[in-house]
Structures are given as structure tokens and as C-alpha cells.
Backbone as a printed PyTorch tensor [residue, N CA C, xyz], in Angstrom:
tensor([[[  9.1240, 137.7120, 214.7540],
         [  8.7850, 136.8780, 213.8000],
         [  7.2540, 137.0620, 213.6240]],

        [[  6.3970, 137.5400, 214.6920],
         [  5.1180, 137.7040, 214.5240],
         [  4.8920, 138.8980, 213.6490]],

        [[  5.8020, 139.9770, 213.8680],
         [  5.8850, 141.2940, 212.9850],
         [  5.9880, 140.8840, 211.5390]],

        [[  6.9650, 140.2000, 211.4760],
         [  7.2240, 139.7840, 209.8620],
         [  6.0120, 138.9770, 209.3100]],

        [[  5.3740, 138.0720, 209.9550],
         [  4.2340, 137.3330, 209.2780],
         [  3.1160, 138.2830, 209.2950]],

        [[  2.9040, 139.1540, 210.2590],
         [  1.8780, 140.3180, 210.1750],
         [  2.0650, 141.1800, 208.8250]],

        [[  3.3690, 141.5710, 208.5280],
         [  3.8000, 142.4360, 207.5570],
         [  3.5640, 141.8240, 206.3040]],

        [[  3.8740, 140.4370, 206.1440],
         [  3.9050, 139.7980, 204.6260],
         [  2.8550, 138.7070, 204.4390]],

        [[  1.7700, 138.6970, 205.3450],
         [  0.5970, 137.9170, 205.2720],
         [  0.0760, 137.9130, 204.0140]],

        [[ -0.1320, 139.1340, 203.4370],
         [ -0.9390, 139.4640, 202.1660],
         [ -0.3070, 138.5680, 201.2230]],

        [[  0.9030, 138.2160, 201.0870],
         [  1.4710, 137.3930, 200.0070],
         [  0.6840, 135.9650, 200.0570]],

        [[  0.2840, 135.6150, 201.0550],
         [ -0.2900, 134.1410, 201.1470],
         [ -1.6480, 134.3670, 201.0030]],

        [[ -2.1730, 135.3150, 201.1410],
         [ -3.7990, 135.5450, 200.8050],
         [ -4.0620, 136.0810, 199.4720]],

        [[ -2.7870, 136.3660, 198.5770],
         [ -2.9790, 136.6850, 197.1840],
         [ -3.4650, 135.5020, 196.1440]],

        [[ -4.3950, 135.9670, 195.2830],
         [ -4.9180, 134.7620, 194.3830],
         [ -3.7600, 134.4080, 193.4990]],

        [[ -3.6480, 133.0940, 193.0980],
         [ -2.4620, 132.4360, 192.4850],
         [ -2.6380, 133.1810, 190.9880]],

        [[ -1.5260, 133.3020, 190.2200],
         [ -1.4950, 133.8390, 188.9220],
         [ -1.2390, 132.5130, 187.8480]],

        [[ -1.0430, 133.0290, 186.7500],
         [ -0.6960, 132.2560, 185.4770],
         [  0.7030, 131.8020, 185.6890]],

        [[  1.7110, 132.7540, 186.1930],
         [  3.0840, 132.2750, 186.5150],
         [  3.0670, 131.1190, 187.1950]],

        [[  2.2910, 131.0030, 188.4780],
         [  2.4310, 130.2020, 189.5260],
         [  1.9470, 128.7880, 188.7900]],

        [[  1.0710, 128.7640, 187.9160],
         [  0.4570, 127.5960, 187.3470],
         [  1.8170, 127.0410, 186.3770]],

        [[  2.4720, 127.7340, 185.6890],
         [  3.4240, 127.4730, 184.8010],
         [  4.7670, 126.9190, 185.5100]],

        [[  4.7690, 127.2470, 186.7160],
         [  5.9010, 126.8700, 187.4990],
         [  5.6520, 125.4930, 188.0990]],

        [[  4.5030, 125.0970, 188.2070],
         [  4.0480, 123.7710, 188.8210],
         [  4.7530, 122.7420, 188.2680]],

        [[  4.8380, 121.6820, 188.6880],
         [  5.4510, 120.1930, 188.3770],
         [  4.8200, 119.2930, 189.1560]],

        [[  4.8370, 118.1000, 188.1920],
         [  4.1520, 116.8700, 188.9440],
         [  5.1280, 116.4320, 189.8380]],

        [[  4.6180, 115.9380, 191.0740],
         [  5.5880, 115.3790, 191.9490],
         [  5.6630, 113.7660, 191.6360]],

        [[  6.6730, 113.2010, 191.7650],
         [  6.9240, 111.8050, 191.7440],
         [  6.0400, 110.8090, 192.2610]],

        [[  5.4540, 111.2110, 193.2830],
         [  4.4190, 110.2790, 193.9460],
         [  2.9830, 110.4950, 193.3600]],

        [[  2.8280, 111.6690, 192.7950],
         [  1.4350, 111.8130, 192.2430],
         [  1.0660, 111.0150, 191.1090]],

        [[ -0.1410, 110.5610, 190.9030],
         [ -0.8310, 110.1230, 189.5840],
         [ -0.9820, 111.2850, 188.7410]],

        [[ -1.2590, 110.9120, 187.5260],
         [ -1.3650, 111.9910, 186.6310],
         [ -2.7560, 112.6730, 186.8130]],

        [[ -3.4490, 111.7710, 187.1000],
         [ -4.9400, 112.4330, 187.6250],
         [ -5.1070, 113.3460, 188.8700]],

        [[ -3.9300, 112.9350, 189.8420],
         [ -3.8100, 113.8050, 191.1120],
         [ -3.3320, 115.2060, 190.9270]],

        [[ -2.1890, 114.8890, 189.8370],
         [ -1.4890, 116.2130, 189.4640],
         [ -2.3780, 117.1220, 188.8310]],

        [[ -3.3270, 116.6370, 187.8070],
         [ -4.1530, 117.6240, 187.2300],
         [ -5.2560, 118.1420, 188.0040]],

        [[ -5.6900, 117.5160, 189.1000],
         [ -6.7550, 117.8720, 190.0150],
         [ -6.2190, 119.1270, 190.8160]],

        [[ -4.8080, 118.8910, 191.1820],
         [ -4.1600, 119.9100, 192.0250],
         [ -3.9800, 120.9910, 191.3740]],

        [[ -3.4850, 120.9830, 190.0680],
         [ -3.3840, 122.0860, 189.0390],
         [ -4.7970, 122.6920, 188.7180]],

        [[ -5.7480, 122.0910, 188.5940],
         [ -6.9210, 122.4990, 188.3620],
         [ -7.5090, 123.4480, 189.6160]],

        [[ -7.2590, 122.7600, 190.4820],
         [ -7.5440, 123.6100, 192.0570],
         [ -7.2050, 124.8740, 191.9660]],

        [[ -5.7420, 125.0240, 191.7000],
         [ -5.2780, 126.3960, 191.7600],
         [ -5.6260, 127.0930, 190.5850]],

        [[ -5.8310, 126.4440, 189.4210],
         [ -6.2450, 127.3290, 188.3490],
         [ -7.7330, 128.0450, 188.5920]],

        [[ -8.4320, 127.3250, 189.2000],
         [ -9.7340, 127.8750, 189.5820],
         [ -9.6430, 129.1900, 190.2830]],

        [[ -8.5140, 129.4360, 190.9680],
         [ -8.3760, 130.6710, 191.7510],
         [ -7.9550, 131.7430, 191.0390]],

        [[ -7.3920, 131.6110, 189.5940],
         [ -6.7800, 132.7420, 188.9370],
         [ -7.7500, 133.7580, 188.2700]],

        [[ -7.5940, 134.7280, 188.2990],
         [ -8.4230, 135.9250, 187.7080],
         [ -7.5520, 136.8150, 186.8190]],

        [[ -8.0490, 136.9730, 185.6670],
         [ -9.2610, 136.4040, 185.1290],
         [ -9.3330, 134.9670, 184.6380]],

        [[-10.3630, 134.5730, 184.5510],
         [-10.6120, 133.0220, 184.4600],
         [ -9.7920, 132.6950, 183.0320]],

        [[ -9.1490, 131.5630, 182.9860],
         [ -8.6120, 130.9860, 181.8220],
         [ -9.4590, 130.3800, 180.8570]],

        [[ -9.2970, 130.5570, 179.6920],
         [ -9.9600, 129.5450, 178.8040],
         [ -9.3570, 128.1720, 178.6980]],

        [[-10.2720, 127.3910, 178.2620],
         [ -9.9660, 125.8840, 178.2450],
         [ -8.6510, 125.6590, 177.2740]],

        [[ -8.4600, 126.1870, 176.2460],
         [ -7.4720, 126.1680, 175.5100],
         [ -6.0760, 126.6710, 176.1750]],

        [[ -6.2560, 127.8390, 176.9870],
         [ -4.8950, 128.2610, 177.6540],
         [ -4.7400, 127.3730, 178.6720]],

        [[ -5.6620, 126.6570, 179.5370],
         [ -5.4640, 125.7220, 180.4890],
         [ -4.7030, 124.4480, 180.0200]],

        [[ -5.0910, 124.0390, 178.8200],
         [ -4.5300, 122.7430, 178.1550],
         [ -3.1190, 123.1000, 177.8230]],

        [[ -2.9300, 124.2430, 177.1340],
         [ -1.6230, 124.4630, 176.8770],
         [ -0.6210, 124.7070, 177.8250]],

        [[ -1.0580, 125.4570, 179.0820],
         [ -0.0230, 125.6180, 180.0680],
         [  0.0950, 124.1260, 180.8760]],

        [[ -0.8000, 123.5840, 181.2530],
         [ -0.5050, 122.2330, 181.9520],
         [  0.2800, 121.4530, 181.2510]],

        [[  0.2940, 121.4130, 179.9130],
         [  1.0100, 120.3380, 179.1130],
         [  2.4100, 120.8610, 179.1160]],

        [[  2.6740, 122.1690, 179.1540],
         [  4.0260, 122.7230, 179.2710],
         [  4.6000, 122.2980, 180.6730]],

        [[  3.9260, 121.9060, 181.6100],
         [  4.0590, 121.6430, 182.9620],
         [  4.5390, 120.2550, 183.2530]],

        [[  4.1050, 119.4340, 182.3930],
         [  4.3650, 117.8050, 182.4540],
         [  5.7380, 117.4730, 182.5320]],

        [[  6.0420, 116.2950, 182.8620],
         [  7.3880, 115.6090, 182.9500],
         [  7.6630, 115.3750, 181.4470]],

        [[  8.9690, 115.2740, 180.8500],
         [  9.1400, 115.0760, 179.4870],
         [  8.4740, 113.8320, 178.8850]],

        [[  8.2290, 112.6300, 179.6420],
         [  7.8700, 111.6570, 178.9760],
         [  6.2640, 111.9150, 178.5280]],

        [[  5.3780, 112.6730, 179.4970],
         [  4.1230, 113.0150, 179.2170],
         [  4.0580, 113.9680, 178.1360]],

        [[  5.0930, 115.2380, 178.1840],
         [  5.0580, 116.1380, 177.2790],
         [  5.2290, 115.8090, 175.8620]],

        [[  6.3520, 114.6770, 175.6000],
         [  6.4750, 114.2860, 174.4000],
         [  5.1270, 113.6000, 173.7650]],

        [[  4.3620, 112.7770, 174.6200],
         [  3.2050, 112.2800, 174.0550],
         [  2.0430, 113.2670, 173.8710]],

        [[  1.8450, 114.2510, 174.6140],
         [  0.7060, 115.2590, 174.7070],
         [  0.8830, 116.4020, 173.8630]],

        [[  2.1330, 116.7910, 173.4580],
         [  2.2600, 118.1420, 172.7970],
         [  1.6930, 117.9760, 171.2800]],

        [[  1.7440, 116.8470, 170.7870],
         [  0.8350, 116.7910, 169.4080],
         [ -0.4760, 116.5680, 169.4740]],

        [[ -1.0130, 116.5060, 170.7540],
         [ -2.4460, 115.9270, 170.9160],
         [ -3.0780, 117.2330, 171.4410]],

        [[ -4.2620, 117.6000, 170.6660],
         [ -5.1410, 118.7480, 170.8290],
         [ -6.3970, 118.2940, 171.4960]],

        [[ -6.4250, 118.0600, 172.8300],
         [ -7.6900, 117.8650, 173.4620],
         [ -8.6870, 118.9500, 173.4420]],

        [[-10.0280, 118.6780, 173.3250],
         [-11.1600, 119.7080, 173.2890],
         [-11.3140, 120.1470, 174.7020]],

        [[-11.1480, 119.3690, 175.7680],
         [-11.3040, 119.8000, 177.1090],
         [-10.2200, 119.3040, 177.9860]],

        [[-10.0550, 119.8120, 179.1010],
         [ -9.3960, 119.5500, 180.2770],
         [ -9.6340, 118.1140, 180.6570]],

        [[-10.8810, 117.5920, 180.6180],
         [-11.0730, 116.3430, 181.0290],
         [-10.5060, 115.2840, 179.8490]],

        [[-10.6250, 115.7110, 178.5690],
         [-10.1240, 114.7950, 177.6090],
         [ -8.5650, 114.8350, 177.8970]],

        [[ -7.9420, 115.7190, 178.3860],
         [ -6.3990, 115.7620, 178.5630],
         [ -6.1350, 114.7140, 179.5860]],

        [[ -6.8370, 114.7030, 180.9000],
         [ -6.8180, 113.9040, 181.7730],
         [ -6.8640, 112.6320, 181.5540]],

        [[ -8.0030, 112.2330, 180.6950],
         [ -8.1630, 110.9790, 180.0870],
         [ -6.8840, 110.4790, 179.3630]],

        [[ -6.2800, 111.3910, 178.4270],
         [ -5.1540, 111.1100, 177.6950],
         [ -4.0780, 110.7800, 178.5670]],

        [[ -3.8640, 111.3140, 179.6150],
         [ -2.7970, 111.1200, 180.5440],
         [ -2.8980, 109.9010, 181.2870]],

        [[ -4.0990, 109.2630, 181.4930],
         [ -4.4130, 108.1740, 182.1770],
         [ -4.0120, 106.8310, 181.2130]],

        [[ -4.4020, 107.2760, 179.8020],
         [ -4.0320, 106.3640, 178.9870],
         [ -2.6560, 105.9710, 178.5280]],

        [[ -1.9980, 107.2730, 178.6930],
         [ -0.2710, 107.1810, 178.6440],
         [  0.1990, 105.9780, 179.5390]],

        [[ -0.2440, 106.5380, 180.6450],
         [  0.2030, 105.7020, 181.9530],
         [ -0.2610, 104.2400, 181.7210]],

        [[ -1.3850, 103.9630, 181.5930],
         [ -1.9250, 102.5470, 181.1980],
         [ -0.9720, 101.8550, 179.9360]],

        [[ -0.4830, 102.6060, 179.1770],
         [  0.0910, 102.0690, 177.7610],
         [  1.6020, 101.8390, 178.5570]],

        [[  2.2310, 102.7930, 179.3650],
         [  3.4740, 102.5400, 179.8000],
         [  3.4390, 101.1390, 180.6500]],

        [[  2.4720, 101.0690, 181.5890],
         [  2.4540,  99.8070, 182.2720],
         [  2.2950,  98.4790, 181.4360]],

        [[  1.6930,  98.5830, 180.3880],
         [  1.4480,  97.4040, 179.4360],
         [  2.9090,  97.2740, 178.7230]],

        [[  3.9470,  98.2000, 178.6620],
         [  5.1440,  98.2220, 177.8070],
         [  4.7380,  98.6330, 176.2430]],

        [[  3.9010,  99.6120, 176.0540],
         [  3.3930,  99.9190, 174.7160],
         [  4.6190, 101.1240, 174.2470]],

        [[  5.2770, 101.6500, 175.1280],
         [  6.2660, 102.6440, 175.0170],
         [  7.5650, 102.2500, 175.2540]],

        [[  8.4700, 102.7040, 174.2120],
         [  9.9440, 102.2910, 174.4260],
         [ 10.5380, 103.7240, 174.5470]],

        [[ 10.9780, 103.8210, 175.7150],
         [ 11.4360, 105.3590, 176.1320],
         [ 12.6050, 105.2900, 177.1190]],

        [[ 13.7440, 106.0810, 177.0020],
         [ 14.6570, 106.0960, 177.9720],
         [ 14.4790, 106.2790, 179.4350]],

        [[ 13.2570, 106.9720, 179.6590],
         [ 13.2030, 107.2660, 180.9380],
         [ 12.4530, 105.9470, 181.7420]],

        [[ 12.3030, 104.7980, 180.8990],
         [ 11.7010, 103.6540, 181.5170],
         [ 12.9170, 103.0410, 182.1990]],

        [[ 14.0440, 103.0580, 181.8870],
         [ 15.2700, 102.6340, 182.4130],
         [ 15.6430, 103.1360, 183.8620]],

        [[ 15.1850, 104.4750, 183.9470],
         [ 15.5190, 105.0240, 185.3170],
         [ 14.1600, 104.8070, 186.2210]],

        [[ 13.1310, 104.5070, 185.5530],
         [ 11.8600, 104.2060, 186.4510],
         [ 12.0540, 102.8160, 187.0730]],

        [[ 12.8450, 101.8560, 186.5650],
         [ 13.2030, 100.6730, 187.0570],
         [ 14.1020, 100.8280, 188.3320]],

        [[ 14.8730, 101.8080, 188.2250],
         [ 15.8420, 102.2290, 189.3670],
         [ 15.2310, 103.0180, 190.3690]],

        [[ 13.7710, 103.3840, 190.0490],
         [ 13.0260, 104.2180, 191.1580],
         [ 13.3090, 105.7790, 190.9060]],

        [[ 13.9260, 106.1500, 189.9160],
         [ 14.3080, 107.5460, 189.7350],
         [ 13.5050, 108.4770, 188.9520]],

        [[ 12.4650, 107.9850, 188.3260],
         [ 11.7750, 108.5640, 187.3320],
         [ 10.4600, 109.2980, 188.0800]],

        [[  9.8690, 110.3910, 187.3190],
         [  8.7300, 111.2400, 187.7040],
         [  7.5120, 110.2760, 187.3910]],

        [[  7.7930, 109.3160, 186.4470],
         [  6.4660, 108.3050, 186.0930],
         [  6.5430, 107.3100, 187.1100]],

        [[  5.4470, 107.2690, 188.2220],
         [  5.5130, 106.2050, 189.1330],
         [  4.5620, 105.0040, 189.0420]],

        [[  4.7150, 104.1530, 189.7880],
         [  3.7100, 102.9190, 189.6410],
         [  2.3660, 103.0640, 190.3930]],

        [[  2.0940, 104.5740, 191.0920],
         [  0.9060, 104.4700, 191.5580],
         [  0.0370, 105.3480, 190.7000]],

        [[  0.5280, 105.7500, 189.4310],
         [ -0.0890, 106.5990, 188.6080],
         [ -1.7620, 105.7710, 188.2270]],

        [[ -2.6260, 106.7790, 188.1970],
         [ -3.9610, 106.2640, 187.8680],
         [ -4.4680, 107.1200, 186.8700]]])
């Protein structure tokens, strides 16, 4: 076991790449802001650095369907604007401003959009 770990340790030491960012997904218990922070922390390690537009495009593509549908037509000028929009979407959801099929599963506790979202 130690030999295996020693031989393949370099895999965990390698910097993340764009593919890892594209494969990330929001966890059910994470708020939008927490997910964006986790994503951004990993993005900061990617080389070469990403442009703001590239970051926004990739993270929007990783969002759950409910958020994706709301964000895909939105063109924020910065990552911070994207996070603000995500928080506004959640606030609108809590206030009943959206009529979406995923809301039915949220009531059953099976949706990726959860009540702890901030």
C-alpha cells in the first residue's frame, strides 16, 4: 500500500485543470455562495489563469438545471456579479417567485436547491 501511494502521490500534487472545474457540481447541502467559493478556490490553482469570461462560462455550465436555466441568458461582467445573481435566484425561490418543476421535488427533500442556500 505504501509503495502504491508513493508511486502515485504525484497525481494528488498536480495542479487542477479546466476539466476538473467542468466536472464539478453543486452539492445538495451547499449554498450557491459556498459552491461558488469552492469552485473559485480550485480555479485559482489552474494554470494558465482563466479569464473572467471563461470562469463564468464554465461555472454556469456546472450549475444544477434550475440555476442553469436562470443564468444561461445572463451575462455578468464579473464572478462576483454571478454570485450575487445566484443569491438573488435563491431569494426569489424562497419567496415563491419561480414556478418550476424542481420545486415539487424540493418539497420532498430530493432537490439540489436546498433551504440552507445563502
